[in-house]
C-alpha positions in Angstrom: 0.5 -44.1 5.5 -1.1 -47.0 3.7 -4.5 -46.8 5.4 -6.3 -45.6 2.2 -4.1 -47.6 -0.2 -5.5 -50.8 -1.8 -5.4 -53.0 -5.0 -8.6 -53.2 -6.9 -7.7 -56.5 -8.6 -5.4 -58.3 -6.3 -6.1 -61.6 -8.0 -3.5 -60.7 -10.6 -0.8 -61.2 -8.0 -1.2 -65.0 -8.7 0.9 -64.3 -11.8 3.9 -63.7 -9.6 4.1 -67.5 -9.4 5.5 -67.3 -12.9 8.7 -65.7 -11.5 10.2 -68.9 -10.0 9.4 -70.8 -13.2 11.1 -68.1 -15.3 14.2 -68.1 -13.0 14.4 -71.9 -13.2 14.1 -71.8 -17.0 16.8 -69.2 -17.2 19.3 -71.3 -15.2 18.5 -74.4 -17.2 19.0 -72.7 -20.6 21.7 -70.1 -19.7 24.6 -72.2 -21.2 22.7 -72.6 -24.5 22.3 -68.9 -25.1 25.8 -68.5 -26.6 27.5 -70.4 -29.4 29.6 -73.4 -28.5 32.8 -74.8 -30.0 33.7 -78.4 -29.0 37.5 -79.1 -29.1 39.5 -82.0 -27.6 41.5 -79.8 -25.2 41.7 -76.2 -24.0 45.2 -76.3 -22.7 46.5 -74.2 -25.6 44.0 -71.4 -24.8 44.2 -69.0 -22.0 40.6 -68.0 -21.6 39.8 -64.9 -19.6 36.2 -64.0 -18.9 35.3 -60.4 -19.7 33.3 -58.1 -17.5 30.4 -58.0 -20.0 30.0 -61.7 -19.8 29.6 -61.4 -16.0 27.1 -58.6 -16.3 24.9 -60.4 -18.9 22.4 -61.6 -16.2 21.4 -58.0 -15.8 19.3 -58.4 -18.9 17.3 -61.2 -17.3 16.9 -59.2 -14.1 15.5 -56.2 -16.0 12.9 -58.5 -17.7 11.9 -59.9 -14.4 11.5 -56.3 -13.0 9.3 -55.4 -16.0 7.2 -58.5 -15.4 6.7 -57.6 -11.7 5.8 -54.0 -12.5 3.3 -55.0 -15.2 1.6 -57.5 -12.8 1.4 -54.8 -10.1 -0.1 -52.4 -12.6 -2.7 -55.0 -13.6 -3.7 -55.3 -9.9 -4.6 -51.6 -10.1 -3.0 -49.9 -7.0 -4.9 -46.8 -5.9 -5.6 -44.6 -3.0 -9.1 -43.6 -1.9 -10.2 -40.5 -0.1 -13.6 -41.0 1.6 -15.7 -38.0 2.6 -18.7 -38.8 4.8 -21.7 -36.6 5.4 -24.7 -37.5 7.7 -28.1 -36.0 7.9 -30.9 -36.9 10.3 -34.0 -37.9 8.5 -36.1 -38.3 11.7 -35.3 -36.1 14.6 -36.5 -37.0 18.1 -37.2 -34.5 20.9 -37.2 -36.1 24.3 -38.1 -34.6 27.7 -37.3 -36.5 30.9 -39.7 -35.7 33.7 -38.0 -36.7 36.9 -39.6 -37.1 40.4 -37.4 -35.4 43.0 -39.6 -35.9 46.0 -38.0 -37.1 49.3 -39.0 -40.7 48.6 -36.5 -40.7 45.7 -33.8 -40.9 48.4 -35.0 -44.4 49.3 -32.2 -46.9 49.3 -33.8 -49.9 47.6 -31.7 -48.9 44.5 -28.0 -48.1 45.1 -27.0 -45.7 46.4 -30.5 -44.4 46.2 -33.2 -44.1 43.6 -32.3 -40.6 42.5 -28.6 -41.2 42.1 -29.2 -44.5 40.3 -31.5 -42.8 37.9 -29.0 -40.0 37.2 -26.3 -42.5 36.4 -28.5 -44.4 33.9 -29.9 -41.3 32.4 -26.4 -39.9 31.8 -25.6 -43.0 29.7 -28.9 -42.7 27.9 -28.2 -39.1 26.9 -24.7 -39.9 25.7 -26.1 -42.6 23.5 -28.4 -40.2 21.6 -26.1 -37.6 19.9 -28.6 -36.8 17.2 -31.6 -35.9 19.4 -32.6 -32.9 21.4 -33.2 -33.6 25.1 -34.8 -31.5 27.9 -35.3 -32.0 31.7 -38.3 -31.4 33.9 -38.3 -32.0 37.6 -41.2 -32.2 39.9 -42.3 -33.0 43.4 -45.3 -31.2 44.8 -44.9 -28.8 41.9 -42.8 -28.8 38.7 -40.5 -26.7 36.7 -38.2 -27.0 33.6 -34.7 -27.7 34.5 -33.5 -27.3 31.0 -35.5 -26.8 27.7 -34.9 -29.2 24.8 -31.5 -28.7 23.4 -29.0 -30.5 21.2 -26.1 -29.3 23.5 -25.5 -32.5 25.5 -23.1 -30.7 27.9 -25.8 -28.4 29.1 -28.2 -31.4 29.7 -25.6 -33.4 31.5 -24.6 -30.5 33.7 -28.3 -30.0 34.6 -28.8 -33.7 35.2 -25.8 -33.8 37.6 -27.2 -30.7 39.4 -30.6 -32.5 40.2 -30.9 -33.3 43.9 -33.6 -33.3 46.6 -34.0 -29.9 48.3 -36.7 -27.8 50.0 -37.2 -25.5 47.0 -40.1 -27.6 45.7 -43.1 -28.3 47.8 -43.0 -32.0 48.9 -45.4 -34.4 47.4 -45.8 -36.1 44.0 -47.5 -34.0 41.4 -47.5 -36.5 38.5 -50.0 -34.4 36.5 -48.0 -31.2 36.9 -44.7 -32.9 35.9 -46.3 -34.4 32.8 -48.1 -31.2 31.9 -44.8 -29.2 32.1 -43.1 -31.8 29.9 -45.9 -31.5 27.4 -45.6 -27.8 27.4 -41.9 -28.1 26.5 -42.7 -30.3 23.5 -46.0 -29.0 22.2 -44.3 -26.5 19.7 -41.7 -28.9 18.6 -41.4 -29.7 14.9 -39.6 -33.0 15.4 -40.9 -36.1 13.7 -41.1 -37.9 17.0 -41.8 -36.4 20.5 -41.3 -38.5 23.6 -41.6 -38.0 27.3 -39.9 -40.3 29.8 -42.0 -39.9 33.0 -40.4 -41.3 36.1 -41.9 -41.5 39.6 -41.8 -43.7 42.7 -45.2 -42.8 44.2 -48.8 -41.8 43.7 -50.3 -38.5 42.5 -51.0 -36.6 45.7 -50.2 -33.0 44.9 -50.5 -30.4 42.2 -53.5 -28.7 40.5 -53.4 -30.7 37.2 -55.0 -34.1 36.9 -52.7 -36.7 35.4 -55.4 -37.8 33.0 -55.8 -34.2 31.8 -52.1 -34.0 31.2 -52.2 -37.3 29.3 -55.0 -36.0 27.0 -52.8 -33.0 26.3 -49.9 -35.3 25.3 -52.3 -37.2 22.9 -53.5 -34.0 21.4 -49.9 -32.9 20.6 -48.8 -36.3 19.3 -46.5 -36.9 22.3 -45.6 -40.5 23.3 -45.1 -41.2 27.0 -42.9 -43.9 28.5 -43.7 -44.2 32.2 -41.4 -45.8 34.7 -42.3 -46.8 38.2 -39.2 -46.8 40.5 -39.1 -48.9 43.6 -38.7 -52.5 44.9 -41.6 -54.7 45.8 -42.6 -54.6 49.5 -40.7 -52.4 51.9 -37.9 -49.9 51.2 -35.6 -48.0 53.5 -36.9 -44.4 53.0 -36.8 -41.0 54.7 -39.4 -40.9 57.5 -38.2 -37.7 59.3 -35.4 -35.2 60.0 -32.9 -35.5 62.8 -31.7 -32.6 64.9 -28.5 -32.3 62.7 -30.7 -31.8 59.6 -30.1 -35.3 58.2 -32.8 -37.6 57.2 -34.0 -40.4 59.5 -34.6 -43.6 57.5 -37.0 -46.4 58.2 -38.7 -49.2 56.3 -41.7 -47.9 54.3 -44.2 -49.7 52.1 -43.5 -49.0 48.4 -46.6 -47.5 46.8 -46.6 -46.8 43.1 -49.8 -46.0 41.2 -49.0 -48.5 38.4 -52.6 -48.4 37.0 -52.2 -44.7 36.4 -48.8 -45.0 34.8 -50.0 -47.8 32.6 -53.0 -45.8 31.5 -50.9 -42.8 30.6 -48.5 -44.9 28.6 -51.3 -46.8 26.8 -53.3 -43.7 25.9 -50.2 -42.0 24.4 -48.9 -45.0 22.5 -46.0 -45.5 24.9 -45.1 -48.3 27.4 -45.0 -48.7 31.1 -41.9 -50.2 32.9 -41.2 -51.1 36.5 -37.7 -50.6 37.9 -37.1 -52.7 41.0 -33.3 -52.5 41.1 -30.4 -50.8 39.3 -30.0 -53.5 36.7 -33.7 -53.3 35.7 -33.6 -49.5 35.5 -30.6 -49.8 33.1 -32.5 -52.4 31.0 -35.5 -50.1 30.8 -33.5 -47.2 29.5 -31.8 -49.5 27.0 -35.1 -50.7 25.8 -36.5 -47.2 25.4 -33.3 -46.3 23.5 -33.9 -49.2 21.1 -37.6 -48.3 20.6 -36.9 -44.7 19.8 -34.1 -44.7 17.2 -33.2 -41.7 15.2 -32.8 -42.6 11.5 -29.5 -41.3 10.1 -28.8 -41.1 6.4 -25.2 -41.3 5.5 -23.6 -40.1 2.3 -20.1 -41.3 1.3 -18.1 -39.7 -1.5 -15.1 -41.7 -2.8 -12.2 -40.0 -4.7 -10.0 -42.6 -6.3 -6.4 -41.8 -7.4 -5.1 -44.6 -9.7 -1.4 -45.4 -9.2 -0.9 -47.9 -12.0 0.4 -45.4 -14.6 3.8 -44.8 -13.0 4.3 -48.5 -12.8 3.5 -48.9 -16.5 5.8 -46.1 -17.5 8.6 -47.5 -15.3 8.1 -51.0 -16.8 8.2 -49.5 -20.3 11.5 -47.6 -19.5 13.1 -50.8 -18.1 12.0 -52.8 -21.2 13.5 -50.2 -23.5 16.7 -50.2 -21.5 16.9 -54.0 -21.7 16.4 -53.9 -25.5 19.0 -51.2 -25.9 21.6 -53.1 -23.9 20.8 -56.3 -25.7 21.3 -54.6 -29.1 24.5 -52.7 -28.1 26.8 -53.7 -25.2 25.5 -57.3 -25.0 25.0 -57.8 -28.8 28.0 -60.2 -29.1 26.5 -62.6 -26.5 23.2 -63.1 -28.4 
């Protein structure tokens, strides 16, 4: 109820300290406000106090109320209605190119590389409400999972649906994944265009050279942040398929072409990261989020409704009432 109510000049409430002083002054002087007659004895008089004499303090109470109302009016009570409009002055289009080869099921990140990535990527997407985001997946070949869109529900549903399957040819076609992401962004009119390229291996498939895809990104003004996923040394990874169709896991040497990923990032004005565990992967996405901020311009419109006028009118009415009573009913006591 009072969320939008405030006093513009609350310092005037210090004047309320005058009230105790006025009350003390009234009680000190109250017996001197009427005429006095000194006699030796009152035994011959039967004095009876009238009702008007008992009601006379009402005049003082009215003046106190007038003083309080005037002080409140001087403090300028008012309500404010705030209307906010925001506009994006710099839109960012982002495509996340995600490696979905079998090695992404390695368990050096928990529960595995792919699920750890999906969890962190979901948080990243939710933290960027003003940007358009698309998804590209690749293994031995690549395709667009979802084009760039501002509908985060569509992107999150597509992200949740990403998993390893036999639809894509096995392998790691970094060039194809990057080229598909570039194709998604090349016609974008956004102020900033970004690709987050994630892989856990080396380029060993596809028909497009990663350096050629990198040159295309440079030509279209697209920045690439590359992420190598995998611990240092050995990792528990799929090495075969059992009779029941499940993967057989064994320790495999982690091989990431960091030189290539660094070269792609440097050529396009981006940055290379290495995610060796879940915490590091989360830190990487947090850093990318801080590096690529969308500038939001906010306009606020304030509508003030001053409330001091009713207080002044009420104070004036009480003051007139006090003067009227003093000059009529209580005139004999003055």
